[in-house]
VEXDREN-2710 file (C-alpha; in Angstrom, 1 decimal):
% VEXDREN-2710
k/r/px/py/pz
1/MET/93.3/125.8/86.0
2/GLU/89.7/125.5/84.8
3/MET/87.2/122.9/85.9
4/PRO/86.3/120.3/83.3
5/SER/82.8/120.3/81.7
6/ALA/80.2/117.8/82.9
7/ARG/80.6/115.7/79.7
8/ARG/84.4/115.6/80.1
9/ALA/84.2/114.8/83.8
10/GLY/81.8/111.9/83.0
11/MET/84.1/110.6/80.4
12/LEU/87.0/110.7/82.8
13/PHE/85.0/109.0/85.5
14/LEU/84.1/106.1/83.1
15/ARG/87.8/105.8/82.1
16/LEU/88.6/105.7/85.8
17/LEU/86.1/102.9/86.5
18/ARG/87.8/100.9/83.7
19/LEU/91.3/101.8/85.1
20/SER/92.2/102.9/81.6
21/CYS/94.3/105.9/80.4
22/PRO/92.6/109.2/81.3
23/ASN/93.9/110.7/78.0
24/CYS/92.8/108.2/75.4
25/GLY/90.7/105.6/77.3
26/LYS/92.4/102.7/75.4
27/GLY/95.5/101.8/77.3
28/ARG/95.6/100.3/80.8
29/VAL/97.2/102.3/83.6
30/LEU/98.2/99.3/85.8
31/ALA/100.7/96.8/84.5
32/LYS/100.4/94.5/87.5
33/ARG/99.1/94.6/91.1
34/PHE/101.1/97.6/92.4
35/ALA/102.8/98.9/89.3
36/VAL/101.7/101.8/87.1
37/ARG/103.0/101.6/83.6
38/PRO/105.5/104.4/82.6
39/ARG/103.4/105.3/79.5
40/CYS/100.1/104.5/77.9
41/PRO/100.7/101.8/75.3
42/SER/98.1/103.4/73.0
43/CYS/98.7/107.2/73.1
44/ASN/102.2/107.3/74.7
45/PHE/101.0/109.6/77.5
46/ARG/103.5/109.6/80.4
47/TYR/101.6/108.7/83.6
48/GLU/104.1/110.1/86.0
49/ARG/103.5/113.7/85.0
50/SER/106.1/115.6/87.2
51/ASP/108.9/114.1/89.3
52/GLU/109.4/110.7/90.9
53/ASN/107.2/111.8/93.8
54/TYR/104.2/112.4/91.6
55/PHE/102.0/109.6/93.2
56/GLN/102.5/110.8/96.8
57/GLY/99.0/112.4/96.5
58/ALA/97.7/108.9/95.8
59/MET/98.7/108.1/99.4
60/PHE/96.4/110.8/100.6
61/VAL/93.5/109.6/98.4
62/ASN/94.1/106.1/99.8
63/PHE/94.1/107.3/103.4
64/MET/90.8/109.1/102.7
65/LEU/89.3/105.9/101.2
66/GLY/90.5/103.8/104.1
67/THR/89.3/106.3/106.8
68/PHE/85.8/106.5/105.1
69/SER/85.6/102.7/104.9
70/PHE/86.6/102.4/108.5
71/ALA/83.9/104.9/109.7
72/ALA/81.3/103.4/107.4
73/SER/81.9/99.8/108.5
74/MET/81.9/100.8/112.2
75/LEU/78.6/102.6/111.8
76/ILE/77.0/99.7/109.8
77/ILE/78.2/97.1/112.3
78/LEU/77.0/99.2/115.3
79/LEU/73.6/99.8/113.8
80/ALA/73.1/96.2/112.6
81/SER/74.1/94.6/115.8
82/TRP/72.7/97.0/118.4
83/PRO/72.3/96.3/121.4
84/LYS/74.6/93.2/121.2
85/VAL/77.6/95.0/119.7
86/PRO/80.7/92.7/119.0
87/TRP/83.2/95.0/120.7
88/ASP/86.1/92.5/120.3
89/PHE/85.6/92.4/116.6
90/LEU/85.3/96.1/116.3
91/THR/88.4/96.6/118.4
92/PHE/90.6/94.1/116.5
93/GLY/88.9/93.0/113.3
94/VAL/87.8/96.3/111.7
95/PRO/91.3/97.9/111.9
96/VAL/92.9/94.8/110.3
97/MET/90.2/94.9/107.6
98/MET/90.8/98.6/107.1
99/ILE/94.6/98.0/106.6
100/ALA/93.9/95.2/104.1
101/TYR/91.4/97.4/102.3
102/MET/93.9/100.3/102.1
103/VAL/96.7/98.0/100.7
104/GLY/94.3/96.5/98.1
105/LEU/93.0/99.9/97.0
106/TYR/96.4/101.6/96.7
107/PRO/96.8/100.9/92.9
108/ILE/93.3/102.3/92.4
109/SER/94.1/105.4/94.3
110/LYS/96.9/106.0/91.9
111/CYS/94.4/105.9/89.0
112/VAL/92.1/108.3/90.9
113/TRP/95.0/110.7/91.5
114/LEU/96.1/110.6/87.8
115/THR/92.5/111.1/86.6
116/VAL/91.8/114.0/88.9
117/ASP/95.1/115.6/87.8
118/VAL/94.3/115.1/84.1
119/ALA/90.8/116.7/84.7
120/LEU/92.4/119.8/86.3
121/ARG/95.5/120.0/84.1
122/PRO/94.7/118.7/80.6
123/VAL/97.3/116.7/78.8
124/THR/99.7/118.8/76.6
125/ALA/101.3/117.7/73.3
126/ALA/104.7/117.6/75.1
127/GLU/103.5/114.9/77.4
128/LEU/102.7/112.6/74.5
129/VAL/106.3/112.6/73.0
END
C-alpha cells in the first residue's frame, strides 16, 4: 500500500468535495439522502469494494466528525460567552445539535471513507467490470 502523490491526493480531495466518483470524477456517489449508488454511472466502478459491511468504517469517520464538532462548538460557545456561559444550552442543546449534525453528515462520511480507500488502494480493472 503506497501513499498517493500530492497531485493525486489533491485530485481526490476535489472529487470528494463534489461528492463525485473517486475513480473518474464524473458520476455522483450519492443517489439520494442516505443511499450510495451501487456503481458509478459513468465508469461502472463498484462503490462497495469488499463485502456488505464495507461502509462500517464510515461510521467511525462520522463519529470523529461529530466528536470534533462537539468539542469545537463547546469551546467556541465558552470563549464567546465568558463569563455568562449558557450552561443549560451547553448541557442540552449542544448534544442535540451534535446528533443532528452526525445524522446529516453520515452520507458525506461514506464518501470520505470511499475516497480514502481509493487513495490507499487504487482501483483495479476487475472493479470496473
